[in-house]
C-alpha atoms as a printed R data frame, in Angstrom:
    type eleno elety resid chain resno       x       y       z
1   ATOM     1    CA   MET     A     1   0.005   0.054   0.085
2   ATOM     2    CA   SER     A     2   2.474   2.192   0.922
3   ATOM     3    CA   LEU     A     3   4.527   1.812  -2.242
4   ATOM     4    CA   GLY     A     4   1.697   2.245  -4.528
5   ATOM     5    CA   LEU     A     5   1.115   5.768  -2.219
6   ATOM     6    CA   HIS     A     6   5.010   6.540  -2.999
7   ATOM     7    CA   SER     A     7   4.273   5.578  -6.516
8   ATOM     8    CA   LYS     A     8   1.461   7.848  -7.144
9   ATOM     9    CA   ALA     A     9   3.191  10.802  -5.892
10  ATOM    10    CA   ALA     A    10   6.586  10.264  -7.474
11  ATOM    11    CA   SER     A    11   4.080  10.594 -10.951
12  ATOM    12    CA   LYS     A    12   2.595  13.921  -9.192
13  ATOM    13    CA   VAL     A    13   5.831  15.710  -8.843
14  ATOM    14    CA   ARG     A    14   6.656  14.256 -12.156
15  ATOM    15    CA   ARG     A    15   4.089  16.233 -13.915
16  ATOM    16    CA   LEU     A    16   4.767  19.300 -11.730
17  ATOM    17    CA   LYS     A    17   8.534  18.997 -12.924
18  ATOM    18    CA   GLU     A    18   7.200  18.639 -16.526
19  ATOM    19    CA   LEU     A    19   4.910  21.526 -16.076
20  ATOM    20    CA   ALA     A    20   7.426  23.671 -14.774
21  ATOM    21    CA   HIS     A    21   9.592  22.956 -17.727
22  ATOM    22    CA   ASP     A    22   6.894  23.339 -20.631
23  ATOM    23    CA   ARG     A    23   6.945  26.397 -22.384
24  ATOM    24    CA   SER     A    24   3.761  26.075 -24.826
25  ATOM    25    CA   GLY     A    25   1.422  28.386 -23.136
26  ATOM    26    CA   ASN     A    26   4.157  31.584 -22.514
27  ATOM    27    CA   PHE     A    27   3.394  33.070 -25.657
28  ATOM    28    CA   GLY     A    28  -0.195  33.593 -24.281
29  ATOM    29    CA   ILE     A    29   0.642  34.532 -20.989
30  ATOM    30    CA   ILE     A    30   3.312  37.340 -22.429
31  ATOM    31    CA   THR     A    31   0.211  38.604 -24.820
32  ATOM    32    CA   ALA     A    32  -1.846  38.749 -21.958
33  ATOM    33    CA   LEU     A    33   0.176  40.480 -19.889
34  ATOM    34    CA   LEU     A    34   1.529  43.334 -22.827
35  ATOM    35    CA   LEU     A    35  -1.746  43.795 -24.259
36  ATOM    36    CA   PRO     A    36  -2.635  46.708 -22.388
37  ATOM    37    CA   VAL     A    37   1.186  48.453 -23.078
38  ATOM    38    CA   LEU     A    38   0.476  47.363 -26.961
39  ATOM    39    CA   LEU     A    39  -2.946  48.936 -27.288
40  ATOM    40    CA   GLY     A    40  -1.705  51.973 -25.398
41  ATOM    41    CA   ALA     A    41   1.000  52.231 -27.783
42  ATOM    42    CA   GLY     A    42  -1.228  51.401 -30.918
43  ATOM    43    CA   GLY     A    43  -3.766  54.305 -29.484
44  ATOM    44    CA   LEU     A    44  -1.280  56.853 -29.123
45  ATOM    45    CA   ALA     A    45   0.169  56.462 -32.454
46  ATOM    46    CA   VAL     A    46  -3.222  56.757 -34.002
47  ATOM    47    CA   ASP     A    47  -3.968  59.621 -31.558
48  ATOM    48    CA   VAL     A    48  -0.979  61.602 -32.306
49  ATOM    49    CA   ALA     A    49  -1.285  61.269 -35.981
50  ATOM    50    CA   ASN     A    50  -4.680  62.574 -36.086
51  ATOM    51    CA   ALA     A    51  -3.826  65.504 -33.504
52  ATOM    52    CA   MET     A    52  -1.165  66.214 -36.180
53  ATOM    53    CA   HIS     A    53  -3.413  66.109 -39.007
54  ATOM    54    CA   VAL     A    54  -5.263  68.673 -36.795
55  ATOM    55    CA   LYS     A    55  -2.453  70.945 -35.760
56  ATOM    56    CA   ALA     A    56  -1.659  71.184 -39.959
57  ATOM    57    CA   GLN     A    57  -5.412  72.125 -40.572
58  ATOM    58    CA   LEU     A    58  -5.436  74.758 -37.603
59  ATOM    59    CA   GLY     A    59  -2.161  75.767 -39.321
60  ATOM    60    CA   ALA     A    60  -3.913  76.836 -42.796
61  ATOM    61    CA   ILE     A    61  -6.774  78.249 -40.903
62  ATOM    62    CA   ALA     A    62  -5.001  80.615 -39.327
63  ATOM    63    CA   ASP     A    63  -3.023  81.640 -42.188
64  ATOM    64    CA   ALA     A    64  -6.189  82.465 -43.827
65  ATOM    65    CA   ALA     A    65  -7.840  83.902 -41.132
66  ATOM    66    CA   SER     A    66  -4.551  86.724 -40.919
67  ATOM    67    CA   LEU     A    67  -4.053  86.849 -44.275
68  ATOM    68    CA   ALA     A    68  -7.551  87.885 -44.436
69  ATOM    69    CA   ALA     A    69  -7.748  90.666 -41.566
70  ATOM    70    CA   ALA     A    70  -4.306  92.040 -42.570
71  ATOM    71    CA   SER     A    71  -6.019  92.616 -46.589
72  ATOM    72    CA   ALA     A    72  -8.787  94.070 -45.142
73  ATOM    73    CA   LEU     A    73  -6.865  96.780 -43.121
74  ATOM    74    CA   GLY     A    74  -4.624  97.181 -45.861
75  ATOM    75    CA   SER     A    75  -7.101  97.510 -48.321
76  ATOM    76    CA   LYS     A    76  -9.382 100.179 -45.564
77  ATOM    77    CA   GLU     A    77 -11.673  97.969 -45.993
78  ATOM    78    CA   ILE     A    78 -11.823  97.995 -42.239
79  ATOM    79    CA   THR     A    79 -10.059 100.548 -40.277
80  ATOM    80    CA   THR     A    80  -9.805  99.467 -36.495
81  ATOM    81    CA   ALA     A    81  -7.960  96.498 -34.803
82  ATOM    82    CA   ALA     A    82 -11.513  95.639 -32.822
83  ATOM    83    CA   GLN     A    83 -12.749  95.222 -36.265
84  ATOM    84    CA   ALA     A    84  -9.892  93.016 -37.599
85  ATOM    85    CA   LYS     A    85 -10.205  90.931 -34.518
86  ATOM    86    CA   ALA     A    86 -13.903  89.876 -34.823
87  ATOM    87    CA   LEU     A    87 -13.124  89.933 -39.119
88  ATOM    88    CA   ALA     A    88 -10.062  87.089 -37.820
89  ATOM    89    CA   ASN     A    89 -12.179  85.835 -35.385
90  ATOM    90    CA   ALA     A    90 -15.403  84.924 -37.531
91  ATOM    91    CA   PHE     A    91 -13.440  84.031 -40.359
92  ATOM    92    CA   ALA     A    92 -11.407  81.119 -38.125
93  ATOM    93    CA   THR     A    93 -14.528  79.918 -36.338
94  ATOM    94    CA   GLY     A    94 -16.354  79.562 -40.000
95  ATOM    95    CA   GLN     A    95 -13.386  77.648 -41.003
96  ATOM    96    CA   LEU     A    96 -13.089  75.334 -38.545
97  ATOM    97    CA   ALA     A    97 -16.888  74.510 -38.253
98  ATOM    98    CA   GLY     A    98 -16.296  74.428 -42.236
99  ATOM    99    CA   ALA     A    99 -13.055  71.707 -41.635
100 ATOM   100    CA   GLY     A   100 -15.533  69.645 -39.533
101 ATOM   101    CA   ILE     A   101 -13.896  71.118 -36.197
102 ATOM   102    CA   ASP     A   102 -16.388  71.929 -33.342
103 ATOM   103    CA   PRO     A   103 -15.237  75.421 -32.855
104 ATOM   104    CA   SER     A   104 -16.364  75.265 -29.198
105 ATOM   105    CA   SER     A   105 -13.166  72.948 -28.173
106 ATOM   106    CA   PHE     A   106 -10.831  75.844 -29.407
107 ATOM   107    CA   THR     A   107  -9.498  79.293 -28.176
108 ATOM   108    CA   ILE     A   108  -9.194  81.401 -31.050
109 ATOM   109    CA   SER     A   109  -6.607  84.735 -29.636
110 ATOM   110    CA   VAL     A   110  -6.013  87.658 -32.380
111 ATOM   111    CA   ASP     A   111  -3.428  90.437 -31.537
112 ATOM   112    CA   VAL     A   112  -3.144  93.327 -33.901
113 ATOM   113    CA   LYS     A   113  -0.069  95.821 -34.151
114 ATOM   114    CA   THR     A   114  -0.242  98.959 -36.036
115 ATOM   115    CA   THR     A   115   2.998 100.505 -37.286
116 ATOM   116    CA   ILE     A   116   2.708 104.741 -38.338
117 ATOM   117    CA   LEU     A   117   5.356 104.730 -41.499
118 ATOM   118    CA   ASN     A   118   4.133 108.336 -42.416
119 ATOM   119    CA   SER     A   119   0.792 110.568 -42.813
120 ATOM   120    CA   LEU     A   120  -0.794 108.327 -45.141
121 ATOM   121    CA   SER     A   121   0.565 104.883 -44.445
122 ATOM   122    CA   ASN     A   122   0.317 102.242 -41.541
123 ATOM   123    CA   LYS     A   123   2.126  99.001 -41.417
124 ATOM   124    CA   TYR     A   124  -0.355  96.389 -39.914
125 ATOM   125    CA   GLU     A   125   0.850  92.835 -38.423
126 ATOM   126    CA   VAL     A   126  -2.206  90.562 -37.319
127 ATOM   127    CA   ALA     A   127  -1.250  87.352 -35.384
128 ATOM   128    CA   VAL     A   128  -3.682  84.909 -35.128
129 ATOM   129    CA   VAL     A   129  -3.504  81.486 -32.294
130 ATOM   130    CA   ILE     A   130  -5.874  78.649 -32.057
131 ATOM   131    CA   ASP     A   131  -5.687  76.582 -29.341
132 ATOM   132    CA   GLY     A   132  -7.694  73.869 -28.090
133 ATOM   133    CA   VAL     A   133  -8.195  69.989 -27.874
134 ATOM   134    CA   THR     A   134  -9.061  67.430 -30.213
135 ATOM   135    CA   ASP     A   135 -10.578  63.965 -29.208
136 ATOM   136    CA   THR     A   136  -8.855  60.648 -28.587
137 ATOM   137    CA   SER     A   137 -10.034  57.257 -29.867
138 ATOM   138    CA   LEU     A   138  -7.963  54.343 -28.777
139 ATOM   139    CA   MET     A   139  -6.734  56.461 -25.553
140 ATOM   140    CA   ARG     A   140 -10.183  56.885 -24.361
141 ATOM   141    CA   VAL     A   141  -9.846  53.054 -22.780
142 ATOM   142    CA   PHE     A   142  -6.899  54.511 -20.494
143 ATOM   143    CA   GLY     A   143  -8.867  57.811 -19.378
144 ATOM   144    CA   GLN     A   144  -6.867  59.617 -22.049
145 ATOM   145    CA   LYS     A   145  -9.960  61.603 -23.918
146 ATOM   146    CA   THR     A   146  -8.240  64.379 -25.275
147 ATOM   147    CA   MET     A   147  -5.126  65.993 -26.478
148 ATOM   148    CA   ASN     A   148  -4.020  69.658 -26.946
149 ATOM   149    CA   VAL     A   149  -3.011  70.812 -30.212
150 ATOM   150    CA   ALA     A   150  -2.444  74.720 -31.275
151 ATOM   151    CA   ASN     A   151  -1.129  76.363 -34.163
152 ATOM   152    CA   ALA     A   152  -0.539  80.161 -35.052
153 ATOM   153    CA   ALA     A   153   0.419  82.509 -38.029
154 ATOM   154    CA   THR     A   154   0.995  86.251 -38.702
155 ATOM   155    CA   ALA     A   155   0.568  88.381 -41.379
156 ATOM   156    CA   VAL     A   156   1.608  91.774 -42.327
157 ATOM   157    CA   SER     A   157   0.595  94.458 -44.733
158 ATOM   158    CA   SER     A   158   0.379  98.015 -45.289
159 ATOM   159    CA   THR     A   159  -2.213 100.799 -46.605
160 ATOM   160    CA   GLY     A   160  -1.080 103.452 -49.016
161 ATOM   161    CA   THR     A   161   2.320 102.527 -50.483
162 ATOM   162    CA   GLN     A   162   5.399 102.814 -48.442
163 ATOM   163    CA   ASN     A   163   7.342 103.605 -51.507
164 ATOM   164    CA   SER     A   164   6.517 105.703 -54.417
165 ATOM   165    CA   LEU     A   165   6.770 104.327 -57.980
166 ATOM   166    CA   SER     A   166   7.024 104.918 -61.626
167 ATOM   167    CA   MET     A   167   5.203 102.607 -63.763
168 ATOM   168    CA   TYR     A   168   5.880 102.346 -67.713
169 ATOM   169    CA   LEU     A   169   3.763 100.227 -69.826
170 ATOM   170    CA   VAL     A   170   5.158  98.844 -73.366
171 ATOM   171    CA   LEU     A   171   2.135  96.980 -74.638
172 ATOM   172    CA   ASP     A   172   1.711  95.470 -78.721
173 ATOM   173    CA   ARG     A   173  -1.049  96.863 -80.847
174 ATOM   174    CA   SER     A   174  -0.479  94.667 -83.906
175 ATOM   175    CA   GLY     A   175  -2.775  93.669 -86.224
176 ATOM   176    CA   SER     A   176  -2.792  89.706 -84.368
177 ATOM   177    CA   MET     A   177  -4.318  91.884 -81.493
178 ATOM   178    CA   GLN     A   178  -7.673  91.420 -83.398
179 ATOM   179    CA   ALA     A   179  -7.848  88.095 -82.883
180 ATOM   180    CA   SER     A   180 -10.064  86.140 -80.790
181 ATOM   181    CA   VAL     A   181  -9.165  84.437 -77.313
182 ATOM   182    CA   THR     A   182 -11.199  82.824 -74.529
183 ATOM   183    CA   THR     A   183 -12.116  84.441 -71.504
184 ATOM   184    CA   SER     A   184 -14.666  84.659 -68.694
185 ATOM   185    CA   ILE     A   185 -14.461  88.509 -68.684
186 ATOM   186    CA   ARG     A   186 -16.673  90.087 -71.051
187 ATOM   187    CA   SER     A   187 -15.759  93.161 -72.770
188 ATOM   188    CA   ARG     A   188 -16.827  96.511 -70.850
189 ATOM   189    CA   THR     A   189 -18.685  97.592 -73.515
190 ATOM   190    CA   LYS     A   190 -19.059  95.198 -76.316
191 ATOM   191    CA   GLY     A   191 -20.483  91.787 -74.963
192 ATOM   192    CA   CYS     A   192 -19.277  88.751 -75.747
193 ATOM   193    CA   THR     A   193 -17.719  89.668 -79.353
194 ATOM   194    CA   TYR     A   194 -16.839  86.687 -81.509
195 ATOM   195    CA   TYR     A   195 -14.226  87.074 -84.305
196 ATOM   196    CA   TYR     A   196 -12.173  84.671 -86.391
197 ATOM   197    CA   LEU     A   197  -8.781  86.038 -87.932
198 ATOM   198    CA   ASN     A   198  -8.081  85.703 -91.307
199 ATOM   199    CA   SER     A   199 -11.319  83.250 -91.690
200 ATOM   200    CA   ALA     A   200 -13.527  83.242 -94.976
201 ATOM   201    CA   GLN     A   201 -16.167  83.876 -92.875
202 ATOM   202    CA   THR     A   202 -15.949  86.135 -90.050
203 ATOM   203    CA   THR     A   203 -18.339  86.926 -87.457
204 ATOM   204    CA   MET     A   204 -18.951  89.782 -84.834
205 ATOM   205    CA   TYR     A   205 -21.671  89.667 -82.454
206 ATOM   206    CA   SER     A   206 -22.675  90.145 -78.957
207 ATOM   207    CA   GLU     A   207 -24.019  87.800 -76.512
208 ATOM   208    CA   LYS     A   208 -25.280  87.358 -72.612
209 ATOM   209    CA   ASN     A   209 -25.094  83.791 -71.800
210 ATOM   210    CA   VAL     A   210 -22.167  82.470 -74.253
211 ATOM   211    CA   LYS     A   211 -19.338  79.833 -72.935
212 ATOM   212    CA   PRO     A   212 -16.777  80.137 -73.448
213 ATOM   213    CA   CYS     A   213 -16.787  83.967 -73.999
214 ATOM   214    CA   TYR     A   214 -14.524  84.962 -77.126
215 ATOM   215    CA   ASN     A   215 -13.039  88.533 -77.490
216 ATOM   216    CA   TYR     A   216 -10.595  90.343 -79.345
217 ATOM   217    CA   ARG     A   217  -7.220  89.815 -77.869
218 ATOM   218    CA   ILE     A   218  -6.963  93.867 -77.783
219 ATOM   219    CA   GLU     A   219 -10.228  94.101 -75.547
220 ATOM   220    CA   VAL     A   220  -8.963  91.688 -73.102
221 ATOM   221    CA   LEU     A   221  -5.378  93.642 -73.199
222 ATOM   222    CA   GLN     A   222  -7.439  96.872 -72.284
223 ATOM   223    CA   SER     A   223  -9.635  94.984 -69.519
224 ATOM   224    CA   ALA     A   224  -6.643  93.792 -67.979
225 ATOM   225    CA   VAL     A   225  -4.285  97.344 -67.752
226 ATOM   226    CA   SER     A   226  -7.647  98.897 -66.541
227 ATOM   227    CA   ASP     A   227  -7.574  96.631 -63.828
228 ATOM   228    CA   LEU     A   228  -4.102  96.926 -63.061
229 ATOM   229    CA   LEU     A   229  -4.824 100.444 -63.110
230 ATOM   230    CA   ALA     A   230  -7.698 100.283 -60.852
231 ATOM   231    CA   THR     A   231  -5.392  98.485 -58.198
232 ATOM   232    CA   LEU     A   232  -3.130 101.537 -58.143
233 ATOM   233    CA   ASP     A   233  -5.696 104.000 -57.866
234 ATOM   234    CA   LYS     A   234  -6.737 102.055 -54.759
235 ATOM   235    CA   ALA     A   235  -3.023 101.601 -53.763
236 ATOM   236    CA   ASP     A   236  -2.511 105.829 -54.087
237 ATOM   237    CA   PRO     A   237  -6.078 107.579 -53.802
238 ATOM   238    CA   GLU     A   238  -4.709 110.929 -54.030
239 ATOM   239    CA   ALA     A   239  -2.197 110.191 -56.216
240 ATOM   240    CA   LYS     A   240   1.008 111.344 -54.359
241 ATOM   241    CA   PHE     A   241   3.197 108.335 -54.532
242 ATOM   242    CA   ILE     A   242   2.546 106.678 -58.530
243 ATOM   243    CA   ARG     A   243   3.234 108.073 -61.829
244 ATOM   244    CA   THR     A   244   2.389 105.658 -64.900
245 ATOM   245    CA   GLY     A   245   2.657 106.165 -68.569
246 ATOM   246    CA   ALA     A   246   2.656 104.028 -71.899
247 ATOM   247    CA   ASP     A   247   3.258 103.303 -75.186
248 ATOM   248    CA   ALA     A   248   1.727 100.894 -77.506
249 ATOM   249    CA   TYR     A   249   3.811  99.772 -80.905
250 ATOM   250    CA   SER     A   250   3.271  97.943 -84.136
251 ATOM   251    CA   SER     A   251   5.563  98.006 -86.661
252 ATOM   252    CA   ASP     A   252   4.525 102.264 -86.304
253 ATOM   253    CA   LYS     A   253   5.522 104.635 -84.251
254 ATOM   254    CA   PHE     A   254   3.027 106.034 -82.071
255 ATOM   255    CA   THR     A   255   2.675 108.544 -79.757
256 ATOM   256    CA   PRO     A   256   3.561 107.719 -76.158
257 ATOM   257    CA   GLN     A   257   1.516 108.761 -73.148
258 ATOM   258    CA   ASP     A   258   4.312 110.037 -70.530
259 ATOM   259    CA   LEU     A   259   4.795 109.632 -67.677
260 ATOM   260    CA   GLU     A   260   2.282 111.108 -65.076
261 ATOM   261    CA   TRP     A   261   1.212 111.237 -62.073
262 ATOM   262    CA   GLY     A   262  -2.187 108.795 -60.815
263 ATOM   263    CA   THR     A   263  -3.474 106.409 -63.982
264 ATOM   264    CA   THR     A   264  -6.258 108.826 -66.093
265 ATOM   265    CA   GLY     A   265  -4.104 109.394 -69.311
266 ATOM   266    CA   VAL     A   266  -2.817 105.876 -69.112
267 ATOM   267    CA   ASN     A   267  -6.465 104.539 -69.125
268 ATOM   268    CA   GLU     A   268  -7.292 106.825 -71.820
269 ATOM   269    CA   TYR     A   269  -4.685 105.853 -74.157
270 ATOM   270    CA   VAL     A   270  -5.034 102.399 -73.556
271 ATOM   271    CA   SER     A   271  -8.506 103.041 -74.045
272 ATOM   272    CA   ALA     A   272  -8.358 104.389 -77.415
273 ATOM   273    CA   MET     A   273  -5.982 101.699 -79.006
274 ATOM   274    CA   ASP     A   274  -7.041 100.260 -82.166
275 ATOM   275    CA   ALA     A   275  -5.167  96.755 -83.227
276 ATOM   276    CA   GLU     A   276  -3.109  97.143 -86.999
277 ATOM   277    CA   GLY     A   277   0.232  96.252 -88.542
278 ATOM   278    CA   GLY     A   278   3.358  94.386 -87.704
279 ATOM   279    CA   THR     A   279   5.036  93.909 -84.710
280 ATOM   280    CA   SER     A   280   8.502  96.177 -83.445
281 ATOM   281    CA   SER     A   281   9.165  96.379 -79.585
282 ATOM   282    CA   THR     A   282  12.527  98.180 -79.490
283 ATOM   283    CA   ASN     A   283  11.643 101.780 -79.931
284 ATOM   284    CA   ALA     A   284   8.321 101.464 -77.506
285 ATOM   285    CA   PHE     A   285  10.608  99.772 -75.127
286 ATOM   286    CA   LYS     A   286  13.543 102.522 -75.464
287 ATOM   287    CA   GLU     A   287  10.941 105.430 -74.615
288 ATOM   288    CA   GLY     A   288   9.919 103.733 -71.738
289 ATOM   289    CA   VAL     A   289  13.576 102.821 -70.377
290 ATOM   290    CA   ASP     A   290  14.261 106.499 -71.196
291 ATOM   291    CA   SER     A   291  11.570 108.075 -69.258
292 ATOM   292    CA   LEU     A   292  12.223 106.034 -66.146
293 ATOM   293    CA   LEU     A   293  15.917 106.867 -66.218
294 ATOM   294    CA   ASP     A   294  15.307 111.013 -66.919
295 ATOM   295    CA   PRO     A   295  16.398 112.380 -64.007
296 ATOM   296    CA   MET     A   296  13.315 114.539 -63.997
297 ATOM   297    CA   GLU     A   297  11.374 111.720 -62.733
298 ATOM   298    CA   ASP     A   298  13.377 111.153 -59.672
299 ATOM   299    CA   THR     A   299  12.799 115.068 -58.993
300 ATOM   300    CA   ALA     A   300   9.168 115.406 -59.948
301 ATOM   301    CA   HIS     A   301   8.655 112.441 -56.536
302 ATOM   302    CA   LYS     A   302  11.262 114.385 -54.233
303 ATOM   303    CA   ASN     A   303   9.067 117.255 -54.921
304 ATOM   304    CA   ARG     A   304   6.011 115.668 -54.205
305 ATOM   305    CA   ASN     A   305   6.316 113.194 -51.903
306 ATOM   306    CA   GLY     A   306   9.895 113.530 -50.771
307 ATOM   307    CA   LEU     A   307  10.669 109.592 -51.764
308 ATOM   308    CA   VAL     A   308  12.685 107.648 -54.231
309 ATOM   309    CA   PRO     A   309  10.357 105.910 -56.542
310 ATOM   310    CA   LYS     A   310  10.941 102.375 -57.619
311 ATOM   311    CA   LYS     A   311  10.669 101.613 -61.056
312 ATOM   312    CA   TYR     A   312   8.724  99.007 -63.455
313 ATOM   313    CA   ILE     A   313   8.393  98.527 -66.926
314 ATOM   314    CA   LEU     A   314   6.063  95.841 -68.337
315 ATOM   315    CA   LEU     A   315   6.518  94.533 -71.842
316 ATOM   316    CA   MET     A   316   3.713  92.534 -73.231
317 ATOM   317    CA   THR     A   317   3.539  90.966 -76.699
318 ATOM   318    CA   ASP     A   318   1.314  88.337 -78.470
319 ATOM   319    CA   GLY     A   319   4.232  87.498 -81.364
320 ATOM   320    CA   GLU     A   320   7.336  87.698 -82.185
321 ATOM   321    CA   ASN     A   321   9.020  91.210 -83.952
322 ATOM   322    CA   ASN     A   322   8.982  90.996 -87.733
323 ATOM   323    CA   SER     A   323  12.596  91.518 -87.537
324 ATOM   324    CA   SER     A   324  15.359  89.657 -85.547
325 ATOM   325    CA   SER     A   325  17.306  92.834 -85.210
326 ATOM   326    CA   ASP     A   326  15.000  94.107 -82.930
327 ATOM   327    CA   ASN     A   327  14.940  91.224 -80.570
328 ATOM   328    CA   THR     A   328  18.762  91.828 -79.963
329 ATOM   329    CA   LYS     A   329  17.913  95.759 -79.817
330 ATOM   330    CA   THR     A   330  15.013  95.428 -77.348
331 ATOM   331    CA   LEU     A   331  17.315  92.824 -75.202
332 ATOM   332    CA   ALA     A   332  19.504  95.561 -75.123
333 ATOM   333    CA   GLN     A   333  17.125  98.107 -73.607
334 ATOM   334    CA   CYS     A   334  16.203  95.154 -71.312
335 ATOM   335    CA   LYS     A   335  19.705  95.033 -69.958
336 ATOM   336    CA   ARG     A   336  19.946  98.686 -69.963
337 ATOM   337    CA   ALA     A   337  17.183  98.767 -67.352
338 ATOM   338    CA   LYS     A   338  18.200  95.773 -65.070
339 ATOM   339    CA   ASP     A   339  21.290  97.524 -64.879
340 ATOM   340    CA   ALA     A   340  19.599 100.964 -64.125
341 ATOM   341    CA   GLY     A   341  17.861  99.097 -60.955
342 ATOM   342    CA   ILE     A   342  14.585  99.012 -63.258
343 ATOM   343    CA   THR     A   343  12.294  95.897 -62.313
344 ATOM   344    CA   VAL     A   344  11.114  94.485 -66.044
345 ATOM   345    CA   TYR     A   345   7.903  92.704 -66.295
346 ATOM   346    CA   THR     A   346   7.089  90.744 -69.257
347 ATOM   347    CA   ILE     A   347   4.037  89.042 -70.599
348 ATOM   348    CA   GLY     A   348   3.213  86.507 -73.508
349 ATOM   349    CA   PHE     A   349  -0.268  86.151 -74.496
350 ATOM   350    CA   MET     A   350  -1.304  83.229 -76.682
351 ATOM   351    CA   LEU     A   351   2.114  83.128 -77.898
352 ATOM   352    CA   SER     A   352   3.274  80.304 -79.978
353 ATOM   353    CA   SER     A   353   6.751  81.284 -80.975
354 ATOM   354    CA   GLN     A   354   9.605  80.117 -79.184
355 ATOM   355    CA   THR     A   355  11.491  82.903 -80.532
356 ATOM   356    CA   ALA     A   356   9.300  85.376 -78.662
357 ATOM   357    CA   LYS     A   357   8.938  83.439 -75.508
358 ATOM   358    CA   ASN     A   358  12.773  83.311 -75.531
359 ATOM   359    CA   LEU     A   359  12.862  87.339 -75.687
360 ATOM   360    CA   LEU     A   360  10.551  87.828 -73.022
361 ATOM   361    CA   PHE     A   361  12.093  85.228 -70.711
362 ATOM   362    CA   ASN     A   362  15.352  86.568 -71.484
363 ATOM   363    CA   CYS     A   363  14.370  90.629 -70.733
364 ATOM   364    CA   ALA     A   364  12.196  90.064 -67.539
365 ATOM   365    CA   SER     A   365  14.421  90.876 -64.071
366 ATOM   366    CA   SER     A   366  13.661  86.876 -63.445
367 ATOM   367    CA   SER     A   367  11.973  83.652 -64.014
368 ATOM   368    CA   THR     A   368   9.040  85.591 -61.710
369 ATOM   369    CA   THR     A   369   8.656  88.522 -63.994
370 ATOM   370    CA   TYR     A   370   7.732  86.637 -66.861
371 ATOM   371    CA   TYR     A   371   4.360  85.393 -67.539
372 ATOM   372    CA   ASP     A   372   3.021  82.872 -70.675
373 ATOM   373    CA   ALA     A   373  -0.747  83.981 -70.676
374 ATOM   374    CA   GLN     A   374  -2.199  81.411 -72.992
375 ATOM   375    CA   ASP     A   375  -5.973  82.544 -72.605
376 ATOM   376    CA   GLY     A   376  -8.112  85.590 -71.523
377 ATOM   377    CA   ASP     A   377  -7.972  85.022 -67.849
378 ATOM   378    CA   LEU     A   378  -4.395  84.294 -67.185
379 ATOM   379    CA   LEU     A   379  -3.743  87.967 -68.748
380 ATOM   380    CA   ASN     A   380  -5.565  89.272 -66.523
381 ATOM   381    CA   GLU     A   381  -4.610  87.196 -63.705
382 ATOM   382    CA   ALA     A   382  -0.864  88.473 -64.777
383 ATOM   383    CA   PHE     A   383  -1.451  91.892 -65.163
384 ATOM   384    CA   ALA     A   384  -3.539  91.578 -61.536
385 ATOM   385    CA   THR     A   385  -0.570  90.157 -59.800
386 ATOM   386    CA   ILE     A   386   1.548  92.807 -60.893
387 ATOM   387    CA   ALA     A   387  -0.565  95.528 -59.773
388 ATOM   388    CA   THR     A   388  -0.172  93.941 -56.246
389 ATOM   389    CA   GLN     A   389   3.303  93.157 -56.017
390 ATOM   390    CA   ALA     A   390   4.168  96.569 -57.472
391 ATOM   391    CA   SER     A   391   1.462  98.117 -55.216
392 ATOM   392    CA   GLY     A   392   2.584  97.013 -51.897
393 ATOM   393    CA   GLY     A   393  -1.516  96.059 -51.775
394 ATOM   394    CA   LEU     A   394  -0.406  91.795 -51.226
395 ATOM   395    CA   PRO     A   395   0.053  91.305 -47.466
396 ATOM   396    CA   LEU     A   396   2.547  88.576 -46.794
397 ATOM   397    CA   LEU     A   397   2.518  86.072 -44.211
398 ATOM   398    CA   THR     A   398   5.721  86.357 -42.218
399 ATOM   399    CA   ASN     A   399   5.539  82.425 -39.639
């Protein structure tokens, strides 16, 4: 009997030893022990990625809100810091809601700094900070229901013009400017005009609801110039800082519009242009450079506003010069202008000629002042960009 009991006891001991050395269940045990840690790490990664996405959205919203307020101050749509704060706050709140972010979870702080530059011009800095919390998902299992997230932006703009400027437009009015081009901006006086150059069937009529709209190229140019001049007028309503002049060209030489205060003379000059003749850019461009470099131009600014003007010349064409010598001579005048500190903008309108594109690219002060506009809307966009850059009306993000 005692022998049997001993055998059973030995068997139990043996089984206990085997169990102690058995590793087959370790993975399950370790997994059970580490599961909370793994879930926590995975949850943290998911929620951090979501928080970073929200942070990027907040940055874009802060950028837009600060730019909106700074631009409104610069254009004098609003005039006080309180109005700027209200505008930025309302703008950011709307953008948060539009992005699917609960605005009640965030605090929007707006700070406005005003620097008086001179009697007619102020500089504005609008800083927007968006701070709050975003909900977690997996981290909620561990009691972490929200994560803090924030972002900020600052935009700068100014009223009037910190610097005076002189701008000279050199514009192509050759016969090809009678060709038609698509645009969403209709002629101010003739509606939507259809015209097909060198076609056996030429049609010209006006419609109110035709898409796309076709206009003469020269009509679209006149519209683009008018908008550019309107931007300059808005920046300098009392005509104390901006002088403009123009010379249109074809294969013939035309009487230029001399540089004068404001934009009225150029507006009337461009509005009266007709398209005719070939293309020869040299004389008109040289006229512009001569006018800008005339010592009397600096004197005019000194006597009126006490400032040394920034100087700009804009060359626009829709085709290449009829003579290759014109290209060489025009480029020589471009170099002369750039060497003298004049910023040269060039715009190609519906260009198919690589020779003409090369001329404009090499004439421009840099690749950023060269525009290749292949339709009417892009032409308007190019002139609008030049106007805001030259007048200083474009607010800038500083961080």
